[in-house]
C-alpha positions in Angstrom: -0.1 0.0 0.0 1.2 3.5 -0.9 0.6 6.1 1.9 -0.1 9.5 0.1 0.9 12.8 1.6 -1.9 14.4 -0.5 -4.9 12.1 -0.2 -7.0 14.0 -2.6 -8.5 11.7 -5.1 -6.7 8.7 -3.6 -8.1 5.9 -1.7 -6.7 3.9 1.3 -7.9 0.5 -0.1 -6.0 -2.5 1.2 -4.1 -3.5 4.2 -1.0 -1.7 5.5 1.8 -4.1 5.7 3.9 -4.8 8.8 6.9 -3.4 6.8 5.2 -0.1 6.2 4.4 0.2 10.0 8.1 -0.5 10.8 9.1 2.1 8.2 6.9 4.7 9.7 8.1 3.8 13.2 11.7 4.2 12.1 11.0 7.6 10.6 9.4 8.5 13.9 12.4 7.1 15.9 10.1 4.5 17.7 10.9 1.0 18.4 8.0 -1.4 18.1 7.7 -5.1 19.0 5.6 -7.4 16.9 2.5 -6.9 19.0 2.7 -3.1 18.6 3.3 -3.5 14.9 0.1 -5.6 14.6 -1.8 -3.0 16.7 -0.7 0.0 14.6 -1.2 -1.9 11.4 -5.0 -2.0 12.0 -5.1 1.5 13.5 -3.3 3.1 10.5 -5.5 1.2 8.0 -8.6 2.6 9.8 -7.1 6.2 9.8 -6.5 6.0 6.1 -9.8 4.6 5.4 -11.4 7.5 7.3 -9.3 10.0 5.4 -10.5 8.4 2.1 -14.0 8.8 3.4 -13.4 12.5 4.1 -12.0 13.1 0.6 -15.4 12.0 -0.8 -17.2 14.9 0.8 -18.1 17.7 -1.7 -16.5 20.9 -0.4 -16.9 22.9 -3.6 -17.7 26.4 -2.8 -17.0 26.1 0.9 -14.8 28.9 2.1 -11.8 27.9 4.4 -12.3 28.9 8.0 -9.9 29.3 11.0 -12.7 28.5 13.4 -16.0 26.5 13.3 -18.0 29.3 14.7 -17.4 32.4 12.6 -19.4 34.7 14.8 -17.0 34.5 17.7 -14.6 37.4 18.2 -11.8 37.8 20.6 -12.8 39.9 23.5 -10.0 41.7 25.2 -10.1 43.7 28.4 -8.5 47.1 28.6 -5.1 47.0 30.3 -5.1 48.9 33.5 -2.6 49.4 36.2 -3.3 47.7 39.5 -1.2 47.5 42.6 0.7 44.3 42.9 1.2 42.2 46.0 3.7 43.6 48.6 7.0 41.7 48.6 6.3 40.3 52.0 2.9 39.0 51.1 4.2 37.4 47.8 7.1 35.7 49.5 5.4 34.6 52.8 5.0 31.0 51.6 8.3 30.7 49.8 10.3 27.7 50.8 13.5 29.7 50.5 14.1 33.3 49.6 17.1 35.5 49.1 16.4 39.1 49.9 13.3 40.0 47.9 13.4 37.0 45.5 12.5 33.4 45.5 15.5 31.1 45.8 15.3 28.2 43.4 17.7 25.4 42.4 20.3 26.3 39.8 19.2 25.3 36.3 22.0 24.6 33.9 
């Protein structure tokens, strides 16, 4: 079976071979045992069959969208200055502190 990057007008008929599953696993840097290969063989075949089904849907004249509900708009609040916590209040539960800062382990 050939796995198409562009499934338009292609069908996913037939079984996916174990060799194809191992090839995809190698490209993905995965190591699979025989049980996993058999599992993914069926799953990948079902995925490609579903993609083939989706390709049968007539989308002629349908505009591309970025969201399924086009009436939604981002709602932003106005930025406003507010007083922040006093240093003592912010650091009162800190397990360790150094002056007015949290002390954390060094990250290298």
